[in-house]
N, C-alpha and C positions, 0 to 999 in steps of 0.2 A: 700669912695670907699670900696669895698668888701676886697681887699688885706690889706688895713689899718686896718680894723676891725679884720681880721685873725691875723695880726701881733700883734695888741693890746691884743687880747685874749690870744695869746701864751705868750706874755710877762707876762701877768697877772698871767697865770698859773705857769710860771717859778717863778715869784716873791713870790706868795702865797705858793709855795711848798719849797721855799729856807729855809736854816736852821736858819735864823733870827726868824722864827716863828715856832718852833717845834710843829707839830700837835700831838695830844694825841696818834694817832695810831703809829706815828714813835717812840714815846717814849716807847710804850707798846710792839709792835711787833718787838722783836729784831731778827736779822738775826742769833744770837748765839743761840745754842741749849739750851733747858731748863735744861738738865743735867749738862751743863757747867756752866750756871748762878748760879744754885743752888747747885753746887758741895759740897758734905759733908753735906748738909742740907736736903736731901731726904732719907726717910726710907721706907721700905717695910710696907704695912699695917699690916703685921703679927708681926712686930717688937714689942717686950715688952715695948720699950720706946715710942710707938706711942700713942698719945693722939687723940681719934676719932675726936675731934673738928678740928684737923689739917690735916684730909684727904681730898685731892682735886683730881679731875680728871684731869690728865695731858693729854690734848687732843692730843698734838703733839706725845705723846708716846703711846696713846690709852689705858692707864692704870691708875689705882688709885695709889697715892702715899701719903705718910704721911710726912708732912713738920715738922721740929724739934720744932717750937714753933709758937705762935700766931702772932708774928712779921713777921715772914717769910711767913706764911700763908696769912697774910694781904697784904704783898707785892706782893706774887704771884696772889692773886685774882684781885688786882688793875692792875697788869701788863697784865693779860691774859683774865680776865673776862669782856666782853664788857659792861654788865650790871652794874658792880661794878665801872668801870672806872671813870665815871663822879663824883663820890663821893670822889675821891682821889686827892691828889696832891703830887708832888715830894718834899719829906722832906730831901731827900739826896742831891746829886749834880747832875747837868746835864753835862755829859761828851760827847763831840762831837768828833767823829772819822770819818775821811774823807771816810774810807771804809764802816763803819757801821751806820753812821748817829748819831742821839743824843739818848742817853741812860741814863735813870734816875737810880741812884744807890740805891735808897730806895724810897718806896712809903708809905704814910700814908693816913689816912682818914681825910677829911676835918672837920668832926665833932670833931676830937680829936685835932685839930690844937692849940687850946688854952692851951692844957696840954703838948704840944711837947716842950722839951728843947734840943737844940735849935729847932726853927720851921722849919728851913732848914739847910742843911750842915751837917746832921747826918752821922755816920758811915755807909758805904755801907752795904747792906744786900747781894747783889749778888757779885759773883766772876767777877771781872773786866777783860775784855780782854786785852792782851798786844798787843799794836800797833806796831809790829814788834820790841818788846823789849823796846818800849817807851811808855810814858803815852798818855792820850788823846790829840788831837789838841787843844781842848778848854775845860775849866771847868767853869761853871756858877751855880748860884743859881736860883731857881724859884722866880719870882717877886710876893710878896704876897699881895700887895696893893689891886689889883683887886680882889683877892680871898676872902679877909676878909669880902667884902660886900655881898657875896653870902649867 
């Protein structure tokens, strides 16, 4: 019957959007502001310490900023650039917060995976939010088995 189909499709949408399977969009589009995530890692483009390779357009701020190094720039592009996102994986940790969803603490490029030590669980690039003074509700590592075949 129609109502059974409606219920099924509703349940399916709830299940697929559940945090068991963090979607790439939920990992990248953080509700936390860019300035907070990259606190202390953004320079003005006029700064003498700025390397032009690390200049990115921060769409949320509507302005260009210089990130402090290639590693931070790579993380930013993976996190916010839709075209870059599929070529990235979470080489940090996946932190799940009830209020914020799942957040990857550091992104790397899939093509560099073989050279990453360790491949996952690296030190965070971003400034992590404090969950009312506590850590995340859950910490996981990205499963790499399926990625290595890509």
